[in-house]
N, C-alpha and C positions, 0 to 999 in steps of 0.2 A: 322844415317846409311847413308853411301855413296850410291848414286844412282846406281843401277845396281848390287848391292852386297847384299847378304842375310847374315842374322846372323845364326850361328849355335851354339847351347849350348850343352856342353858334360859333362857328370858326369863320372869322371875318379877316380878310387880307389886311395887312398892316396899313397900307395906304388908305383903305376904305375905313378902317378903325379910326385913324387920325381925322378923317373928314367927319365922321359920325360924332367924335369927341367934340370937335369944333362946332358942329351943328347943335349938339346938346348944350354946350355952353352958351352959345348964342340964344337958344331957346330957353335957357334957364331950367332945364330938366335933367333928370338922370337918364343915362343910356337905357337902363332897364325900362323906365317909364315910356321914354320915346319909342323904343322898339315894341313894347306891348301895346301902345296906342296905335302904331303903325299897322301892326299885325291885326289888331282887333278892327280897325277901320277897313281893312281890306277884305275881311272875311265876308263872303256873300256878296262882294261888290260885283264880280263878274259872273254872269249866268253861266251854266253848264256849256251852252253853246253861245258863243260870242257872235261874230258877224259872218257874213259870207265873203270869202276871200278868193280872188283869182290871182294865182301865181303864174307869171308869164316869164319863163326862163328856159333857154335852150339847152343848158348843161343838165343832164339828167341827175347827176349827183347832188348838185345844188338844189334843183327843183325838188327832188325827193326828200332831202334834208329839211328844206323849209316846210314842206307838207307835213313830214313827220312831227316836226316841232310845233306846228300850229293845229293839227287835226283833232286834238283832244278838247280843244276849247273853241274851235271855230269850224264852220263848214267850208272846206277847202276844195277848190278845183284848180286844176293845172292845165297850162297850154305851153307848147314848145315854140310857137311862133306868134308874131303879131297878128297875122291873118286869122289863125285859129282862135285867138283870143277875142278879136273883133266879132267873130261869128258867134262865140259863146255869149258875148255881151249883148248881141242883137236879140237872142233868145231868152235872156234872163238878166236879172239885175244882180249887182254885187255891191257890197258896201265899200270894199277896199281892193285895189289892185296892187300887187307887188310886181313891179315891171323891171327886168333887165334892160339896160340901155342898148346893148348889142345883141340883136336878134337877127336870124336870117329873114330876108324879106324886108317887111316893115320894121324900122327901128323902134325901140321902146319909147323914144320922144315922139314919134309919129302916132304911136298907139294912144299915148297919153293926150296928144292934141285932139285926135278923133273922138276919144271917149269924152273929154271935156266938152266938146261941141255937142255931142249926141246925148249925153247923160251927165250933166255938170255935178250932180250930187254924188257920183262915185268919186271917192278919194284915191289918189295914186301916190304910191311910195316908189321912187325910182332907186334901183340899185345898180352898182357898177364896179368892176375891178379896175377901171382905167379912169380915176377921178381927175377932174379939172375944174377950175372956177368957172370957166366958160360953159361947160356941160351942166354944172349945177344951176347956174343962171338960166340957161336955156330950158332945163327941165322945169324949173319954177315958173318961167314965163308961159310955158305950154300947159301948165295946170297941175304939175306934181305938188303935193303938199309937204314932201320930205325927200331926202336924197341920202342914201347909206352907201358906204364904201365897203365892198367885200374884203375880207370875210365878214360876214354879218354876225354881230353879237346878237343872239336870239333874244336876250332880256331887253335890249334897246329896241329891237323890232317889236316884241310883244307889247312894250310900253307905247310905242307909237301907234300901233293898231288900236289899243284900247282908248288912247287919247282921241284918235280920229273917229272911232266908233261913237264916242260920247257926243262928239259934234255932229255926226250923221243923225243921230237919234233925237237931237234937240229940235 
């Protein structure tokens, strides 16, 4: 080992390894250099507290799971219904909403529409366990910036959040 450098061992799923190998060949770099550059570039990229996020989800286990996965890097607030969420949004601003489509009372799509009219700078990510092309199109028409299907992959959600936070802050 070269003095001043540390070793890092990673276990990568085989399909991801193949993608990484192709990416490195395309970029003309070694996997070690590519990963080292990726890690170095991301260090300090995200502040300790990211953005303010409102999770609107009626299923407690999903709501709490999302909250637990995001609370270390973001200021997270939760709501069980669309009406509760809209009351919270009247009182304060959020950077991003994570909105379930099926909610008791107002639907997630109705919440997205109302928020888009009242505070268009708030970005909404719609989540659903019942995906359809029509629903995705409707969500986007009403102002959603993205659409995720449950079960949510937390790494995908986190990437979407940071991507949208960078747009909010510009």
